[in-house]
N, C-alpha and C positions, 0 to 999 in steps of 0.2 A: 770303494763304492759296494752299496749294498746289491747283490745278487742274489735273484731266484732261479735253484736251478729245476727242480720240480715245482711243474704246475697243472692243479690240475681243473678242470674245466666243468663242469657238469651243465647238462642240457637236455631237452624235454623237448625239442619240436617246438618252440617258443618262436617269435621273434625275439624277442626280448631276450634269448639265452643265443642264440644265431650272434645277435651283438653283441653281446658278451666275449664271445666264441673271436669273432675280428679283433678284439681286444685283446684279448689271449692270445692270442699267434703274434700281434704285433711285441707282447710284453718276451713270451716264445722268444722271437727274432732275436729282440735284441741283449738277450742275456744270455741267447745258445743253450738255450733251457730243455729238457725232457718236456712233451703238451700229454697228460693223460686225459682224455677223453671219458667221460661218463654217462652214462644213462641207468638211473635207479627205477626197475621196473617196480612201482607200490604193489602189491601184492598184498596188502588190506582186505581189499575189497573183493579179493577173487574166491576165496571162500562160495559165500552166495552167489555170486554170477558165473561161477564154472557148473551150477546144479542148472541152468539152463543151456549154455553154451562152451560146449570144452575142449573148445579151439580158441579160447579167449585166451591162453596161456602164450598156448605157441605166435597166436597174432601179434602179443608184444612182442614177444620175443625177434620174431620176424621184422619189426618195425625200428625197435632198438638197434638190432643188426644194420638194416637198411641206413638209419639217420647215422649211425659211426662209423659206416664207411666213408656216406658223405663229407663228415666232417673231417674224418685223417684223409683223402681225397683233397680236399680242401687246405688244408693244412700246409700238405707236401708240396701242394701248388706254392704256396704262397711261400715257399723255404725253411717251414720247420722240419730239424732233420729228425729228430726223435720225437715217435709219435708211436701213444700206447691209446689202445680201446679197451673199456671195461665196462660189462653190463653186470647189475648185480641187481636181488630182489629185497625187497622187504620195504622197510619208510625209508626215504628219500633224507628225512632229519635228522636220522642217525648212521645212516648206513654213509653220508657223504662229509661230515666232520668227525666223523671218530673211524670206523674201519677203511673206509676209502684212504685218507688221508694217511694210517698206518700202512697202508698196501703198496700206495707211491713214494711215500717218504715227502709228500709233496709241503715244501715251505711255502704256496701262496693255495688258494682256493679262489676261481673268477666266477662267479654266477651272476645269472640276471635279478633285479630287484623284484619281477613278476613272473610268472609263468603260465603254464594252464589253467592247471586248479584256483579258480575265484573262489569257488565256491568255499574249497576247504581255509584257505586264506583268509576268507572274513569268518569263519567258523574258528581255527584254531592257530592262525599265526601261519608265514609262510615261507616257506625251506630255507631262503636266503635268509630270512631273519634267526632259526635254527643254526645256521652255518655259520653265523654273527656270534653268536652265543656260545657255541661249544666246541668250535676250531681251536686245536692249540698252534697255527699258524696265521701268519695273514688273510685277511680274502678283502678280495675285492670285486662289488656288491655294482653292478653297473645298471644306472638309473634310470630308467624306461622312458624319463621326460628327457631326454638327450639323445633317443633314437633320432636320426634324422628322420624330414619327409620322405628324400627323395632315395634312403634304405631300401633295399628290396634281396631279400635272404636268397641262399643259392643252394641251401639244403633243405630247410623248412619252411618249403615253397607252400600255396596254397594247393598245388597239383600235387607234393608227397603227402598232406596230409589227408585229402581228399583220398588217395588210390592206397593207401595204409589203415583205415578204418577199419 
């Protein structure tokens, strides 16, 4: 039987990413896998924004840390024994399928089909598309269309997102 030992789940605070996270938890439990949770802080726009707001990078880091802490707690509560958190900086499109896979030894990447940045997705393509194209391992792209109507995020709630803006 095929077994995944190291699952990398990319999260960005969106409902779709949290839905993918729940599926990754189930796969990790079935396979007794290590679950690495990654949030990549996209620093490409920081240079122009930091000229006006010097606290932006610290706020982005604080948001990522709180997000990953929430996901780690949820994974452990649901029975995943081996959980690792990763915050990285740069382009999620290159970091996740290349650097993060190498760092974690991931044999499966899970991600939502869509995330928070609809404008970038329209102009230059989605992060999930880049992961599928460049990953050296299996990729599970969790489609938004399967998101149940009654699904309520536990970590990436409206209150959490508004509190961490």
